C-alpha positions in Angstrom: 106.8 156.5 -105.3 103.1 156.4 -104.4 100.6 155.8 -107.2 97.0 156.7 -106.5 94.4 154.7 -108.5 90.8 155.8 -108.2 88.8 153.7 -110.7 88.9 150.0 -111.5 87.3 149.3 -114.9 85.9 145.9 -115.6 87.9 145.3 -118.8 89.7 142.1 -119.4 93.4 142.4 -120.5 94.8 139.2 -121.9 98.3 138.2 -121.0 101.2 137.7 -123.4 101.2 134.4 -125.2 103.7 131.8 -124.1 106.8 132.0 -126.3 107.5 129.0 -128.5 110.1 126.6 -127.3 113.5 127.4 -128.6 116.5 125.0 -128.7 118.9 125.9 -125.9 121.7 128.2 -127.0 124.7 129.3 -125.0 127.1 132.3 -125.1 130.6 131.3 -126.1 132.1 133.2 -123.2 130.4 135.1 -120.3 131.7 137.1 -117.3 129.3 137.6 -114.4 130.6 139.8 -111.5 129.0 141.6 -108.5 128.6 145.4 -109.4 131.0 147.6 -107.5 130.0 151.0 -108.7 126.5 151.3 -107.3 124.1 154.1 -108.2 120.7 154.1 -109.8 121.7 153.8 -113.4 121.3 150.4 -114.9 121.6 149.1 -118.5 121.3 145.9 -120.5 122.1 146.1 -124.3 123.2 144.1 -127.3 125.8 145.2 -129.9 127.3 143.9 -133.1 129.3 140.6 -133.2 126.8 139.0 -130.7 127.8 140.9 -127.6 125.4 141.3 -124.6 126.4 143.7 -121.8 124.5 144.5 -118.6 125.6 146.9 -116.0 124.3 147.3 -112.4 121.4 145.0 -113.0 119.5 142.7 -110.7 118.8 139.0 -111.4 115.1 140.0 -111.5 115.7 142.4 -114.4 117.8 139.7 -116.2 114.9 137.2 -115.7 112.5 139.7 -117.3 114.8 140.1 -120.3 115.4 136.4 -120.7 111.6 135.6 -120.6 110.2 138.6 -122.4 108.1 139.9 -119.5 108.1 143.0 -117.3 109.8 142.9 -113.9 106.4 143.2 -112.2 105.6 139.8 -113.8 108.5 138.0 -112.0 107.7 136.7 -108.6 109.0 134.2 -106.1 112.7 133.4 -105.3 115.0 134.8 -102.6 114.8 138.5 -101.8 118.3 139.3 -103.0 117.2 138.8 -106.7 115.6 142.3 -106.5 118.5 144.0 -104.6 121.9 142.6 -105.5 123.4 144.0 -108.6 125.6 142.4 -111.3 127.7 143.3 -114.3 127.6 140.9 -117.2 129.7 140.7 -120.5 128.9 137.8 -122.8 129.5 137.0 -126.4 127.6 134.6 -128.8 129.0 133.0 -131.9 127.4 135.4 -134.4 128.8 138.4 -136.4 125.4 140.1 -136.1 123.7 142.2 -133.4 121.0 140.1 -131.8 117.5 141.4 -131.2 115.8 141.3 -127.8 113.9 138.1 -128.9 117.1 136.4 -130.3 119.1 136.9 -127.1 116.5 135.4 -124.8 117.4 131.7 -125.2 121.1 132.7 -124.6 120.2 134.6 -121.4 118.0 131.7 -120.2 120.9 129.3 -120.6 123.3 131.8 -118.9 121.0 132.2 -115.9 120.4 128.5 -115.6 124.2 127.9 -115.6 125.5 130.7 -113.5 122.6 131.3 -111.1 121.1 127.8 -111.1 117.9 129.5 -112.1 114.8 127.4 -112.5 111.3 128.9 -113.3 107.8 128.1 -114.3 105.1 130.1 -116.0 101.6 130.7 -114.7 98.7 133.0 -115.6 97.5 135.4 -112.9 94.4 137.5 -112.5 94.9 140.8 -110.7 95.3 144.5 -110.9 97.0 145.8 -114.1 97.3 149.1 -115.8 96.2 149.5 -119.4 98.3 151.9 -121.5 96.1 153.7 -124.1 96.2 156.8 -126.3 94.8 159.9 -124.6 92.0 162.0 -126.1 94.1 164.3 -128.2 96.4 161.6 -129.6 100.1 160.8 -129.1 102.6 163.7 -128.6 105.7 162.0 -130.0 107.0 161.2 -133.5 108.2 158.1 -135.2 112.0 157.7 -135.4 113.5 158.6 -138.7 117.0 158.1 -140.1 119.9 156.0 -138.7 120.5 155.4 -135.0 120.5 152.5 -132.6 117.6 151.6 -130.4 117.9 152.5 -126.7 115.9 153.3 -123.6 117.2 154.5 -120.2 115.7 155.5 -116.9 117.4 158.1 -114.7 116.4 159.4 -111.2 117.9 162.3 -109.3 116.6 164.7 -106.6 113.0 163.4 -106.7 112.8 163.6 -110.5 112.7 160.5 -112.7 112.9 160.4 -116.5 112.6 157.9 -119.4 114.6 158.8 -122.5 114.0 156.6 -125.6 115.3 156.4 -129.1 113.8 154.2 -131.8 111.6 152.4 -129.2 108.2 150.7 -129.4 105.4 151.6 -127.1 105.3 148.0 -126.0 108.8 148.4 -124.6 107.7 151.6 -122.9 105.0 149.6 -121.2 107.7 147.2 -119.9 109.6 150.1 -118.3 106.4 151.6 -116.8 105.6 148.2 -115.2 108.8 148.5 -113.1 107.9 152.1 -112.1 104.3 151.3 -111.3 105.2 148.0 -109.6 102.4 146.3 -111.5 102.0 144.9 -115.0 101.3 147.6 -117.7 99.7 146.3 -120.8 100.1 148.1 -124.2 96.7 148.7 -125.6 97.6 151.8 -127.7 97.6 150.1 -131.1 100.8 152.0 -131.9 103.2 149.7 -133.8 106.0 152.0 -134.9 109.4 152.9 -133.4 109.5 156.3 -131.6 111.7 158.9 -129.9 110.5 160.5 -126.7 111.3 161.7 -123.2 109.0 161.9 -120.2 109.8 163.3 -116.7 107.8 163.0 -113.5 108.1 163.5 -109.7 109.0 160.4 -107.7 107.9 161.8 -104.3 104.6 163.4 -105.4 104.5 165.7 -102.4 101.6 168.2 -102.2 102.4 171.4 -104.0 105.1 169.8 -106.1 105.9 171.6 -109.4 106.5 168.3 -111.1 103.7 166.0 -112.3 102.9 162.5 -111.2 103.8 159.7 -113.7 100.1 159.6 -114.7 99.9 163.3 -115.4 103.3 163.3 -117.1 102.4 160.5 -119.5 99.2 162.3 -120.6 100.7 165.9 -120.8 104.0 165.0 -122.3 103.4 161.9 -124.4 99.6 161.9 -125.0 99.2 158.5 -123.3 97.1 157.4 -120.3 97.3 154.6 -117.7 93.9 153.2 -116.7 93.6 150.8 -113.7 91.8 147.6 -114.6 91.7 143.9 -113.9 93.3 141.4 -116.3 95.2 138.2 -116.7 99.0 138.3 -117.4 101.6 135.6 -117.6 103.8 135.4 -114.6 107.4 134.0 -114.4 107.7 132.2 -111.0 111.2 131.6 -109.6 111.5 128.1 -108.2 115.2 128.3 -107.5 118.0 130.9 -107.7 121.6 130.8 -106.3 124.1 133.7 -106.2 126.2 133.6 -109.3 129.1 131.2 -109.5 132.6 132.7 -109.7 134.1 133.4 -113.2 
């Protein structure tokens, strides 16, 4: 996908604050296997009784989940961390469903143990995208009623889509970072949990009937991506080895 950016605005975007240190925690049991199914679909979720499941995911995606940054904020390491796919099933000693924040120290411990992962953090100044509310306001509604939070990305025949249930705009920004291949910072001020779907063309050929990701966000969700300069926190991979056998 080619993204065309025309204007760089001199607005400073501050990076995410460094997460407080958390005492190391480990999953009681964990299975890490190379993915055999292939395809574009990938998923990483938590469920009740402390279960974490990931399907067809790269180590780069797992690092982003473990350290609370977008994939575009992970750099360094061998090239395979962004290409080789894994399936993971792990369980923590808790009867509850862990939040994204609660599962992070468990994932950090898992990656250090099975992938021999070591990283360090550093601030980096560069090109970012600022996600803001468009002129006529957002075009999606807050989630109501029961239902589990979930977000997925699909791609087929030149069309990509993000479908979300009970998801914050900050998490949407994380997903857009991977699509735009640069950090996307949430500056919308929207703090709720929302349901939405957005579709766009991945090839952006002249005369295409489908919109670019920039146009789709504005027309379908009432949000805009503005190119700017800013400082974001990067996770730099110092060491990574292919996963040890189960």
